[in-house]
N, CA, C and O atoms as CSV, one atom per row, in Angstrom:
chain,resi,resn,atom,element,x,y,z
A,1,MET,N,N,49.214,-152.155,-21.953
A,1,MET,CA,C,48.703,-152.673,-20.716
A,1,MET,C,C,47.213,-153.076,-20.944
A,1,MET,O,O,46.423,-152.254,-21.408
A,2,PRO,N,N,46.854,-154.277,-20.634
A,2,PRO,CA,C,45.490,-154.736,-20.859
A,2,PRO,C,C,44.466,-153.930,-20.023
A,2,PRO,O,O,44.739,-153.454,-18.921
A,3,LEU,N,N,43.300,-153.818,-20.618
A,3,LEU,CA,C,42.191,-153.171,-19.965
A,3,LEU,C,C,41.411,-154.213,-19.166
A,3,LEU,O,O,41.209,-155.326,-19.651
A,4,VAL,N,N,40.972,-153.881,-17.960
A,4,VAL,CA,C,40.255,-154.839,-17.146
A,4,VAL,C,C,38.783,-154.370,-17.087
A,4,VAL,O,O,38.491,-153.279,-16.598
A,5,LEU,N,N,37.872,-155.211,-17.592
A,5,LEU,CA,C,36.430,-154.936,-17.555
A,5,LEU,C,C,35.750,-156.170,-16.981
A,5,LEU,O,O,36.065,-157.289,-17.385
A,6,ASP,N,N,34.839,-155.989,-16.060
A,6,ASP,CA,C,34.085,-157.090,-15.462
A,6,ASP,C,C,34.995,-158.226,-14.948
A,6,ASP,O,O,34.618,-159.397,-14.977
A,7,GLY,N,N,36.161,-157.866,-14.493
A,7,GLY,CA,C,37.078,-158.869,-13.950
A,7,GLY,C,C,37.871,-159.619,-14.994
A,7,GLY,O,O,38.660,-160.496,-14.643
A,8,SER,N,N,37.691,-159.307,-16.264
A,8,SER,CA,C,38.435,-159.968,-17.354
A,8,SER,C,C,39.402,-158.965,-17.999
A,8,SER,O,O,39.152,-157.759,-18.023
A,9,ARG,N,N,40.490,-159.493,-18.508
A,9,ARG,CA,C,41.467,-158.641,-19.175
A,9,ARG,C,C,41.179,-158.604,-20.664
A,9,ARG,O,O,40.900,-159.634,-21.278
A,10,TYR,N,N,41.249,-157.408,-21.246
A,10,TYR,CA,C,41.019,-157.214,-22.678
A,10,TYR,C,C,42.215,-156.489,-23.274
A,10,TYR,O,O,42.827,-155.628,-22.641
A,11,TYR,N,N,42.531,-156.862,-24.504
A,11,TYR,CA,C,43.666,-156.292,-25.229
A,11,TYR,C,C,43.161,-155.517,-26.448
A,11,TYR,O,O,42.194,-155.906,-27.103
A,12,THR,N,N,43.838,-154.424,-26.724
A,12,THR,CA,C,43.545,-153.672,-27.958
A,12,THR,C,C,44.155,-154.473,-29.114
A,12,THR,O,O,44.921,-155.414,-28.910
A,13,THR,N,N,43.788,-154.065,-30.330
A,13,THR,CA,C,44.306,-154.742,-31.516
A,13,THR,C,C,45.830,-154.720,-31.560
A,13,THR,O,O,46.466,-155.719,-31.896
A,14,THR,N,N,46.400,-153.589,-31.224
A,14,THR,CA,C,47.877,-153.453,-31.225
A,14,THR,C,C,48.500,-154.336,-30.169
A,14,THR,O,O,49.516,-154.980,-30.432
A,15,GLU,N,N,47.918,-154.388,-28.974
A,15,GLU,CA,C,48.444,-155.239,-27.917
A,15,GLU,C,C,48.309,-156.730,-28.263
A,15,GLU,O,O,49.205,-157.530,-27.994
A,16,ALA,N,N,47.166,-157.080,-28.865
A,16,ALA,CA,C,46.971,-158.467,-29.280
A,16,ALA,C,C,47.977,-158.870,-30.355
A,16,ALA,O,O,48.509,-159.980,-30.340
A,17,ALA,N,N,48.229,-157.952,-31.288
A,17,ALA,CA,C,49.216,-158.211,-32.344
A,17,ALA,C,C,50.614,-158.426,-31.755
A,17,ALA,O,O,51.343,-159.313,-32.198
A,18,ALA,N,N,50.980,-157.632,-30.775
A,18,ALA,CA,C,52.302,-157.777,-30.136
A,18,ALA,C,C,52.380,-159.125,-29.429
A,18,ALA,O,O,53.418,-159.786,-29.474
A,19,ARG,N,N,51.303,-159.538,-28.781
A,19,ARG,CA,C,51.303,-160.816,-28.075
A,19,ARG,C,C,51.407,-162.000,-29.046
A,19,ARG,O,O,52.104,-162.980,-28.780
A,20,LEU,N,N,50.690,-161.883,-30.189
A,20,LEU,CA,C,50.707,-162.959,-31.195
A,20,LEU,C,C,51.925,-162.945,-32.079
A,20,LEU,O,O,52.248,-163.946,-32.719
A,21,GLY,N,N,52.625,-161.783,-32.122
A,21,GLY,CA,C,53.802,-161.679,-33.000
A,21,GLY,C,C,53.425,-161.417,-34.436
A,21,GLY,O,O,54.145,-161.827,-35.347
A,22,VAL,N,N,52.320,-160.746,-34.660
A,22,VAL,CA,C,51.857,-160.398,-36.009
A,22,VAL,C,C,51.597,-158.902,-36.083
A,22,VAL,O,O,51.729,-158.193,-35.085
A,23,ARG,N,N,51.227,-158.424,-37.266
A,23,ARG,CA,C,50.907,-157.021,-37.423
A,23,ARG,C,C,49.489,-156.735,-36.947
A,23,ARG,O,O,48.649,-157.635,-36.953
A,24,PRO,N,N,49.204,-155.501,-36.535
A,24,PRO,CA,C,47.826,-155.180,-36.128
A,24,PRO,C,C,46.801,-155.434,-37.236
A,24,PRO,O,O,45.666,-155.816,-36.951
A,25,GLY,N,N,47.188,-155.226,-38.483
A,25,GLY,CA,C,46.301,-155.490,-39.613
A,25,GLY,C,C,45.900,-156.947,-39.686
A,25,GLY,O,O,44.769,-157.259,-40.059
A,26,SER,N,N,46.806,-157.846,-39.338
A,26,SER,CA,C,46.468,-159.292,-39.337
A,26,SER,C,C,45.448,-159.602,-38.252
A,26,SER,O,O,44.598,-160.472,-38.440
A,27,VAL,N,N,45.513,-158.922,-37.146
A,27,VAL,CA,C,44.526,-159.127,-36.066
A,27,VAL,C,C,43.180,-158.599,-36.516
A,27,VAL,O,O,42.154,-159.242,-36.292
A,28,ARG,N,N,43.171,-157.407,-37.165
A,28,ARG,CA,C,41.923,-156.852,-37.674
A,28,ARG,C,C,41.301,-157.773,-38.715
A,28,ARG,O,O,40.083,-157.949,-38.742
A,29,ASP,N,N,42.129,-158.360,-39.569
A,29,ASP,CA,C,41.637,-159.304,-40.592
A,29,ASP,C,C,41.009,-160.524,-39.922
A,29,ASP,O,O,39.953,-160.991,-40.349
A,30,ALA,N,N,41.655,-161.044,-38.871
A,30,ALA,CA,C,41.146,-162.197,-38.165
A,30,ALA,C,C,39.774,-161.872,-37.509
A,30,ALA,O,O,38.872,-162.711,-37.497
A,31,VAL,N,N,39.642,-160.671,-36.981
A,31,VAL,CA,C,38.369,-160.248,-36.398
A,31,VAL,C,C,37.323,-160.127,-37.492
A,31,VAL,O,O,36.186,-160.562,-37.309
A,32,ALA,N,N,37.686,-159.543,-38.627
A,32,ALA,CA,C,36.724,-159.335,-39.721
A,32,ALA,C,C,36.216,-160.646,-40.286
A,32,ALA,O,O,35.042,-160.741,-40.646
A,33,ARG,N,N,37.061,-161.653,-40.373
A,33,ARG,CA,C,36.609,-162.947,-40.937
A,33,ARG,C,C,36.001,-163.866,-39.883
A,33,ARG,O,O,35.555,-164.967,-40.207
A,34,GLY,N,N,35.977,-163.429,-38.632
A,34,GLY,CA,C,35.313,-164.171,-37.563
A,34,GLY,C,C,36.195,-165.223,-36.900
A,34,GLY,O,O,35.702,-166.024,-36.106
A,35,ALA,N,N,37.466,-165.236,-37.203
A,35,ALA,CA,C,38.371,-166.201,-36.584
A,35,ALA,C,C,38.756,-165.783,-35.166
A,35,ALA,O,O,39.195,-166.611,-34.368
A,36,LEU,N,N,38.591,-164.512,-34.860
A,36,LEU,CA,C,38.941,-163.963,-33.551
A,36,LEU,C,C,37.791,-163.073,-33.136
A,36,LEU,O,O,37.414,-162.158,-33.868
A,37,ALA,N,N,37.225,-163.335,-31.953
A,37,ALA,CA,C,36.072,-162.549,-31.479
A,37,ALA,C,C,36.569,-161.303,-30.776
A,37,ALA,O,O,37.489,-161.359,-29.960
A,38,ALA,N,N,35.956,-160.190,-31.096
A,38,ALA,CA,C,36.313,-158.896,-30.472
A,38,ALA,C,C,35.031,-158.269,-29.918
A,38,ALA,O,O,33.924,-158.581,-30.355
A,39,ARG,N,N,35.208,-157.419,-28.989
A,39,ARG,CA,C,34.085,-156.705,-28.360
A,39,ARG,C,C,34.312,-155.223,-28.559
A,39,ARG,O,O,35.390,-154.700,-28.277
A,40,GLY,N,N,33.277,-154.548,-29.052
A,40,GLY,CA,C,33.360,-153.090,-29.232
A,40,GLY,C,C,33.079,-152.366,-27.925
A,40,GLY,O,O,32.205,-152.769,-27.157
A,41,LEU,N,N,33.808,-151.317,-27.681
A,41,LEU,CA,C,33.574,-150.514,-26.491
A,41,LEU,C,C,32.533,-149.446,-26.787
A,41,LEU,O,O,32.642,-148.750,-27.796
A,42,VAL,N,N,31.548,-149.304,-25.950
A,42,VAL,CA,C,30.472,-148.336,-26.168
A,42,VAL,C,C,31.048,-146.913,-26.138
A,42,VAL,O,O,31.790,-146.539,-25.229
A,43,GLY,N,N,30.685,-146.148,-27.150
A,43,GLY,CA,C,31.118,-144.747,-27.198
A,43,GLY,C,C,32.527,-144.577,-27.744
A,43,GLY,O,O,33.014,-143.450,-27.826
A,44,MET,N,N,33.198,-145.662,-28.119
A,44,MET,CA,C,34.544,-145.554,-28.674
A,44,MET,C,C,34.647,-146.410,-29.930
A,44,MET,O,O,34.031,-147.472,-30.024
A,45,ARG,N,N,35.406,-145.950,-30.861
A,45,ARG,CA,C,35.677,-146.750,-32.068
A,45,ARG,C,C,36.870,-147.639,-31.823
A,45,ARG,O,O,37.932,-147.461,-32.420
A,46,ARG,N,N,36.684,-148.598,-30.937
A,46,ARG,CA,C,37.807,-149.453,-30.568
A,46,ARG,C,C,37.288,-150.840,-30.267
A,46,ARG,O,O,36.282,-151.004,-29.577
A,47,ASN,N,N,37.970,-151.825,-30.780
A,47,ASN,CA,C,37.658,-153.224,-30.455
A,47,ASN,C,C,38.648,-153.710,-29.449
A,47,ASN,O,O,39.827,-153.361,-29.507
A,48,VAL,N,N,38.185,-154.513,-28.523
A,48,VAL,CA,C,39.090,-155.159,-27.564
A,48,VAL,C,C,38.842,-156.662,-27.634
A,48,VAL,O,O,37.747,-157.119,-27.960
A,49,ILE,N,N,39.869,-157.399,-27.326
A,49,ILE,CA,C,39.832,-158.849,-27.432
A,49,ILE,C,C,40.108,-159.436,-26.053
A,49,ILE,O,O,41.099,-159.100,-25.405
A,50,ALA,N,N,39.215,-160.317,-25.619
A,50,ALA,CA,C,39.341,-160.921,-24.297
A,50,ALA,C,C,40.590,-161.814,-24.266
A,50,ALA,O,O,40.986,-162.409,-25.268
A,51,GLU,N,N,41.186,-161.878,-23.078
A,51,GLU,CA,C,42.400,-162.672,-22.906
A,51,GLU,C,C,42.195,-164.170,-23.215
A,51,GLU,O,O,43.059,-164.807,-23.817
A,52,ASP,N,N,41.052,-164.718,-22.800
A,52,ASP,CA,C,40.810,-166.143,-23.086
A,52,ASP,C,C,40.584,-166.375,-24.576
A,52,ASP,O,O,40.978,-167.419,-25.096
A,53,GLU,N,N,39.955,-165.424,-25.276
A,53,GLU,CA,C,39.766,-165.548,-26.714
A,53,GLU,C,C,41.121,-165.456,-27.434
A,53,GLU,O,O,41.358,-166.166,-28.411
A,54,LEU,N,N,41.992,-164.588,-26.949
A,54,LEU,CA,C,43.315,-164.458,-27.522
A,54,LEU,C,C,44.122,-165.744,-27.323
A,54,LEU,O,O,44.853,-166.163,-28.221
A,55,ALA,N,N,43.992,-166.367,-26.151
A,55,ALA,CA,C,44.683,-167.642,-25.881
A,55,ALA,C,C,44.149,-168.725,-26.792
A,55,ALA,O,O,44.922,-169.533,-27.306
A,56,ARG,N,N,42.819,-168.758,-27.008
A,56,ARG,CA,C,42.219,-169.761,-27.906
A,56,ARG,C,C,42.742,-169.577,-29.334
A,56,ARG,O,O,43.110,-170.545,-30.000
A,57,TYR,N,N,42.768,-168.334,-29.790
A,57,TYR,CA,C,43.225,-168.061,-31.144
A,57,TYR,C,C,44.702,-168.394,-31.296
A,57,TYR,O,O,45.124,-168.917,-32.328
A,58,GLU,N,N,45.483,-168.093,-30.272
A,58,GLU,CA,C,46.906,-168.393,-30.285
A,58,GLU,C,C,47.145,-169.916,-30.403
A,58,GLU,O,O,48.053,-170.345,-31.114
A,59,ALA,N,N,46.349,-170.708,-29.722
A,59,ALA,CA,C,46.440,-172.169,-29.800
A,59,ALA,C,C,46.065,-172.680,-31.188
A,59,ALA,O,O,46.705,-173.586,-31.721
A,60,VAL,N,N,45.016,-172.083,-31.766
A,60,VAL,CA,C,44.582,-172.486,-33.109
A,60,VAL,C,C,45.702,-172.127,-34.124
A,60,VAL,O,O,46.029,-172.928,-35.000
A,61,ARG,N,N,46.264,-170.951,-33.995
A,61,ARG,CA,C,47.350,-170.565,-34.908
A,61,ARG,C,C,48.564,-171.492,-34.773
A,61,ARG,O,O,49.199,-171.848,-35.765
A,62,ALA,N,N,48.869,-171.869,-33.548
A,62,ALA,CA,C,50.023,-172.752,-33.313
A,62,ALA,C,C,49.790,-174.122,-33.911
A,62,ALA,O,O,50.717,-174.751,-34.421
A,63,ALA,N,N,48.547,-174.587,-33.849
A,63,ALA,CA,C,48.223,-175.912,-34.398
A,63,ALA,C,C,48.303,-175.923,-35.924
A,63,ALA,O,O,48.535,-176.970,-36.528
A,64,HIS,N,N,48.113,-174.774,-36.537
A,64,HIS,CA,C,48.144,-174.693,-37.997
A,64,HIS,C,C,49.435,-174.130,-38.528
A,64,HIS,O,O,49.530,-173.839,-39.720
A,65,ALA,N,N,50.431,-173.967,-37.687
A,65,ALA,CA,C,51.734,-173.439,-38.121
A,65,ALA,C,C,52.455,-174.557,-38.875
A,65,ALA,O,O,53.199,-175.340,-38.283
A,66,GLY,N,N,52.230,-174.618,-40.150
A,66,GLY,CA,C,52.665,-175.738,-40.983
A,66,GLY,C,C,54.139,-176.107,-40.880
A,66,GLY,O,O,54.461,-177.241,-40.525
A,67,TRP,N,N,55.036,-175.183,-41.179
A,67,TRP,CA,C,56.448,-175.543,-41.240
A,67,TRP,C,C,56.957,-175.938,-39.869
A,67,TRP,O,O,57.706,-176.907,-39.743
A,68,ALA,N,N,56.563,-175.203,-38.837
A,68,ALA,CA,C,57.037,-175.542,-37.495
A,68,ALA,C,C,56.534,-176.933,-37.095
A,68,ALA,O,O,57.253,-177.680,-36.432
A,69,THR,N,N,55.326,-177.280,-37.486
A,69,THR,CA,C,54.794,-178.598,-37.179
A,69,THR,C,C,55.532,-179.677,-37.964
A,69,THR,O,O,55.883,-180.724,-37.420
A,70,ARG,N,N,55.763,-179.410,-39.249
A,70,ARG,CA,C,56.367,-180.444,-40.103
A,70,ARG,C,C,57.833,-180.696,-39.752
A,70,ARG,O,O,58.328,-181.807,-39.947
A,71,LYS,N,N,58.527,-179.693,-39.243
A,71,LYS,CA,C,59.943,-179.922,-38.968
A,71,LYS,C,C,60.185,-180.489,-37.547
A,71,LYS,O,O,61.328,-180.714,-37.149
A,72,ALA,N,N,59.111,-180.711,-36.809
A,72,ALA,CA,C,59.253,-181.301,-35.477
A,72,ALA,C,C,59.741,-182.752,-35.611
A,72,ALA,O,O,59.402,-183.440,-36.574
A,73,ALA,N,N,60.515,-183.194,-34.667
A,73,ALA,CA,C,61.137,-184.521,-34.744
A,73,ALA,C,C,60.102,-185.653,-34.768
A,73,ALA,O,O,60.337,-186.685,-35.396
A,74,ASP,N,N,58.966,-185.472,-34.097
A,74,ASP,CA,C,57.985,-186.560,-34.021
A,74,ASP,C,C,56.892,-186.454,-35.106
A,74,ASP,O,O,55.884,-187.157,-35.033
A,75,TYR,N,N,57.085,-185.590,-36.098
A,75,TYR,CA,C,56.060,-185.402,-37.143
A,75,TYR,C,C,56.032,-186.566,-38.122
A,75,TYR,O,O,57.079,-187.002,-38.600
A,76,THR,N,N,54.863,-187.061,-38.418
A,76,THR,CA,C,54.713,-188.040,-39.500
A,76,THR,C,C,53.613,-187.519,-40.409
A,76,THR,O,O,52.547,-187.132,-39.930
A,77,PRO,N,N,53.857,-187.502,-41.717
A,77,PRO,CA,C,52.852,-186.952,-42.638
A,77,PRO,C,C,51.585,-187.800,-42.670
A,77,PRO,O,O,51.624,-189.011,-42.451
A,78,HIS,N,N,50.487,-187.156,-42.939
A,78,HIS,CA,C,49.212,-187.816,-43.039
A,78,HIS,C,C,49.209,-188.716,-44.277
A,78,HIS,O,O,49.404,-188.234,-45.393
A,79,ALA,N,N,48.989,-190.011,-44.087
A,79,ALA,CA,C,49.134,-190.991,-45.180
A,79,ALA,C,C,48.199,-190.721,-46.343
A,79,ALA,O,O,48.633,-190.778,-47.494
A,80,SER,N,N,46.945,-190.433,-46.089
A,80,SER,CA,C,45.996,-190.212,-47.203
A,80,SER,C,C,46.316,-188.924,-47.937
A,80,SER,O,O,46.143,-188.848,-49.153
A,81,ARG,N,N,46.786,-187.891,-47.206
A,81,ARG,CA,C,47.162,-186.654,-47.887
A,81,ARG,C,C,48.389,-186.853,-48.756
A,81,ARG,O,O,48.448,-186.333,-49.870
A,82,SER,N,N,49.365,-187.594,-48.266
A,82,SER,CA,C,50.556,-187.867,-49.057
A,82,SER,C,C,50.187,-188.669,-50.305
A,82,SER,O,O,50.704,-188.396,-51.388
A,83,ALA,N,N,49.322,-189.628,-50.169
A,83,ALA,CA,C,48.907,-190.456,-51.319
A,83,ALA,C,C,48.161,-189.576,-52.328
A,83,ALA,O,O,48.370,-189.719,-53.532
A,84,TYR,N,N,47.309,-188.686,-51.868
A,84,TYR,CA,C,46.568,-187.794,-52.750
A,84,TYR,C,C,47.565,-186.894,-53.518
A,84,TYR,O,O,47.441,-186.710,-54.729
A,85,GLN,N,N,48.542,-186.345,-52.798
A,85,GLN,CA,C,49.492,-185.447,-53.444
A,85,GLN,C,C,50.319,-186.197,-54.484
A,85,GLN,O,O,50.572,-185.671,-55.567
A,86,ARG,N,N,50.746,-187.432,-54.164
A,86,ARG,CA,C,51.502,-188.212,-55.179
A,86,ARG,C,C,50.666,-188.484,-56.419
A,86,ARG,O,O,51.157,-188.380,-57.544
A,87,GLU,N,N,49.397,-188.834,-56.210
A,87,GLU,CA,C,48.514,-189.113,-57.337
A,87,GLU,C,C,48.270,-187.840,-58.161
A,87,GLU,O,O,48.246,-187.890,-59.391
A,88,TRP,N,N,48.092,-186.713,-57.488
A,88,TRP,CA,C,47.865,-185.458,-58.196
A,88,TRP,C,C,49.079,-185.117,-59.063
A,88,TRP,O,O,48.929,-184.728,-60.221
A,89,ARG,N,N,50.276,-185.264,-58.500
A,89,ARG,CA,C,51.508,-184.961,-59.272
A,89,ARG,C,C,51.651,-185.906,-60.455
A,89,ARG,O,O,52.069,-185.479,-61.531
A,90,ARG,N,N,51.309,-187.202,-60.279
A,90,ARG,CA,C,51.354,-188.146,-61.371
A,90,ARG,C,C,50.396,-187.763,-62.503
A,90,ARG,O,O,50.752,-187.800,-63.680
A,91,ARG,N,N,49.146,-187.389,-62.106
A,91,ARG,CA,C,48.163,-186.980,-63.126
A,91,ARG,C,C,48.641,-185.729,-63.860
A,91,ARG,O,O,48.515,-185.642,-65.081
A,92,LYS,N,N,49.183,-184.769,-63.131
A,92,LYS,CA,C,49.668,-183.532,-63.731
A,92,LYS,C,C,50.813,-183.812,-64.706
A,92,LYS,O,O,50.859,-183.245,-65.798
A,93,ARG,N,N,51.741,-184.695,-64.301
A,93,ARG,CA,C,52.861,-185.068,-65.158
A,93,ARG,C,C,52.368,-185.734,-66.441
A,93,ARG,O,O,52.832,-185.420,-67.537
A,94,ASP,N,N,51.411,-186.670,-66.283
A,94,ASP,CA,C,50.840,-187.355,-67.469
A,94,ASP,C,C,50.141,-186.370,-68.401
A,94,ASP,O,O,50.263,-186.461,-69.623
A,95,GLN,N,N,49.411,-185.434,-67.812
A,95,GLN,CA,C,48.704,-184.427,-68.615
A,95,GLN,C,C,49.694,-183.573,-69.403
A,95,GLN,O,O,49.458,-183.277,-70.575
A,96,MET,N,N,50.787,-183.178,-68.778
A,96,MET,CA,C,51.793,-182.359,-69.449
A,96,MET,C,C,52.465,-183.153,-70.560
A,96,MET,O,O,52.731,-182.608,-71.631
A,97,GLU,N,N,52.741,-184.423,-70.325
A,97,GLU,CA,C,53.370,-185.250,-71.356
A,97,GLU,C,C,52.434,-185.428,-72.543
A,97,GLU,O,O,52.879,-185.399,-73.690
A,98,ARG,N,N,51.153,-185.611,-72.283
A,98,ARG,CA,C,50.187,-185.770,-73.403
A,98,ARG,C,C,50.059,-184.493,-74.222
A,98,ARG,O,O,49.883,-184.557,-75.439
A,99,SER,N,N,50.144,-183.332,-73.574
A,99,SER,CA,C,49.995,-182.070,-74.290
A,99,SER,C,C,51.283,-181.612,-74.962
A,99,SER,O,O,51.279,-180.677,-75.764
A,100,GLY,N,N,52.383,-182.280,-74.627
A,100,GLY,CA,C,53.670,-181.914,-75.253
A,100,GLY,C,C,54.390,-180.800,-74.544
A,100,GLY,O,O,55.407,-180.322,-75.046
A,101,VAL,N,N,53.913,-180.366,-73.404
A,101,VAL,CA,C,54.567,-179.321,-72.636
A,101,VAL,C,C,55.591,-179.940,-71.723
A,101,VAL,O,O,55.389,-181.033,-71.193
A,102,GLY,N,N,56.672,-179.253,-71.541
A,102,GLY,CA,C,57.721,-179.770,-70.646
A,102,GLY,C,C,58.888,-180.303,-71.421
A,102,GLY,O,O,58.828,-180.371,-72.649
A,103,ALA,N,N,59.914,-180.671,-70.775
A,103,ALA,CA,C,61.150,-181.210,-71.349
A,103,ALA,C,C,61.663,-180.328,-72.479
A,103,ALA,O,O,62.120,-180.832,-73.505
A,104,GLY,N,N,61.590,-179.004,-72.293
A,104,GLY,CA,C,62.133,-178.068,-73.284
A,104,GLY,C,C,61.208,-177.827,-74.470
A,104,GLY,O,O,61.587,-177.084,-75.376
A,105,ASN,N,N,60.016,-178.418,-74.512
A,105,ASN,CA,C,59.103,-178.239,-75.609
A,105,ASN,C,C,58.032,-177.244,-75.245
A,105,ASN,O,O,56.878,-177.616,-75.030
A,106,ASP,N,N,58.411,-175.955,-75.173
A,106,ASP,CA,C,57.430,-174.905,-74.822
A,106,ASP,C,C,56.541,-174.628,-76.004
A,106,ASP,O,O,57.024,-174.516,-77.131
A,107,GLN,N,N,55.249,-174.514,-75.769
A,107,GLN,CA,C,54.326,-174.240,-76.861
A,107,GLN,C,C,53.953,-172.764,-76.807
A,107,GLN,O,O,53.101,-172.354,-76.020
A,108,HIS,N,N,54.603,-171.976,-77.653
A,108,HIS,CA,C,54.342,-170.529,-77.689
A,108,HIS,C,C,53.836,-170.116,-79.061
A,108,HIS,O,O,53.909,-168.934,-79.396
A,109,ASP,N,N,53.334,-171.026,-79.857
A,109,ASP,CA,C,52.842,-170.732,-81.212
A,109,ASP,C,C,53.906,-170.018,-82.041
A,109,ASP,O,O,53.583,-169.159,-82.862
A,110,GLY,N,N,55.158,-170.368,-81.832
A,110,GLY,CA,C,56.220,-169.781,-82.643
A,110,GLY,C,C,56.689,-168.432,-82.130
A,110,GLY,O,O,57.723,-167.942,-82.584
A,111,VAL,N,N,55.980,-167.819,-81.214
A,111,VAL,CA,C,56.359,-166.520,-80.675
A,111,VAL,C,C,56.874,-166.710,-79.274
A,111,VAL,O,O,56.140,-167.127,-78.378
A,112,ARG,N,N,58.121,-166.406,-79.091
A,112,ARG,CA,C,58.729,-166.543,-77.784
A,112,ARG,C,C,58.696,-165.168,-77.120
A,112,ARG,O,O,58.659,-164.160,-77.827
A,113,PRO,N,N,58.708,-165.090,-75.809
A,113,PRO,CA,C,58.629,-163.793,-75.140
A,113,PRO,C,C,59.707,-162.807,-75.609
A,113,PRO,O,O,59.446,-161.604,-75.641
A,114,VAL,N,N,60.873,-163.260,-75.963
A,114,VAL,CA,C,61.924,-162.350,-76.400
A,114,VAL,C,C,61.706,-161.862,-77.833
A,114,VAL,O,O,62.345,-160.897,-78.254
A,115,ASP,N,N,60.813,-162.513,-78.593
A,115,ASP,CA,C,60.559,-162.124,-79.970
A,115,ASP,C,C,59.525,-161.015,-80.100
A,115,ASP,O,O,59.320,-160.489,-81.194
A,116,ILE,N,N,58.875,-160.655,-79.006
A,116,ILE,CA,C,57.789,-159.657,-79.074
A,116,ILE,C,C,58.426,-158.260,-79.086
A,116,ILE,O,O,59.277,-157.925,-78.262
A,117,ASP,N,N,57.970,-157.469,-80.060
A,117,ASP,CA,C,58.451,-156.074,-80.160
A,117,ASP,C,C,57.407,-155.166,-79.533
A,117,ASP,O,O,56.298,-155.035,-80.051
A,118,HIS,N,N,57.758,-154.543,-78.426
A,118,HIS,CA,C,56.801,-153.693,-77.682
A,118,HIS,C,C,56.781,-152.258,-78.169
A,118,HIS,O,O,56.023,-151.450,-77.634
A,119,ARG,N,N,57.588,-151.910,-79.164
A,119,ARG,CA,C,57.661,-150.507,-79.633
A,119,ARG,C,C,56.487,-150.084,-80.461
A,119,ARG,O,O,56.341,-148.887,-80.710
A,120,GLY,N,N,55.654,-150.961,-80.896
A,120,GLY,CA,C,54.447,-150.582,-81.619
A,120,GLY,C,C,54.590,-150.785,-83.032
A,120,GLY,O,O,53.660,-150.514,-83.792
């Protein structure tokens, strides 16, 4: 049950986690990195999170929910990001071909992982 202070509702870390659908540790991590603002209660070792701050953080999390966003029917990938990713994969493929890695040509200096004797 939320705590009411100064006419505003505040949630404990556990209550905020339940509302967001995450673990309490994830809420504490968000507070520690500054992504979620919390208020300490005087005389108690407890942080509480304002309802409007929790709603703001919930909206930010929803906007960055990658898979849910990408599988939406109206989603279109960002053109410059897609072009960058294609170019990066092409460069990586070219680099691997030049070094001789790939296509079954593993470079292990003649020692394969199964050839190593761990008995000493």
